[in-house]
C-alpha positions, 0 to 999 in steps of 0.5 A: 500500500505504501509503495503504491501511494509513494509511486503515485506521489512520485509520478505526480511530482515528476509531472509537476516538475515537467510542467514547472520546467515548461513554465520556466521556459515560458517565463524566460522566453517572455523575459527575453522577448520583453527585453530585446523585442519590446525593450520593456522587460517584464519585472515578474518574469525573472522572479517567477522563473527563479521561484519555479526553478526551486520547485522543479529542483526540489521535486526532482530531488525528492523523486531522485531519492525514491527512484535511487537517482541520487549519487549513492555509495554503490561503488564502495558497497559492491566491495563488501559482503552481501550481509554488510551491504544490506545493513549499510544500505539501511544506515544510508536510508536512515541518514537520508530520512534524518536529512529529509526530516531536518530539511522539512523542519528547517524549511518550515521554520524559514517559511514561517519566519518570512511569511509576512514579507512579499516578493515585490515583483510577484506580490506573493509571500516570501514563504513560497521560496521555502515551501519547496524545501519543506515539501521536498524534505517531507517527501525525502523522509517518506521515500526513505522510510519506504526504502527501509520498509521495502528492504526489511521485507526483502522487496525492491522499490520500483521507480515511478517512471517505469 
């Protein structure tokens, strides 16, 4: 059940990241068109592109943790016996889970600390700059727990994009 939920969340994150990437390209094209064709750069385009890059990057990072697309220590783990490798993988997933929890907590604190301030060019709360970090941290925690449970059951997490 957890694997199906996590796979659906990861797939949704991938779709949102792709949509966000398309929106980044549209914002940059708008900015370039405004600057070089209209000689009147839209002030919101750069701020929007920067905000969208945060969302695309953080969603992609979370899915990378679930789908094992992150840089791992496989090169070192292939040199140790199977029993040791499995234990080390559990330790690595636990460390990643702790990192995700800390990322979510501190991202939430940062978002809360600036929620009253506005991004001048967009007119939205500065907290939106920290929401992706909070969300990605929570997803990294969830996906790491999924990996730990799967490994303890002797199962493998199938990437969401398969």
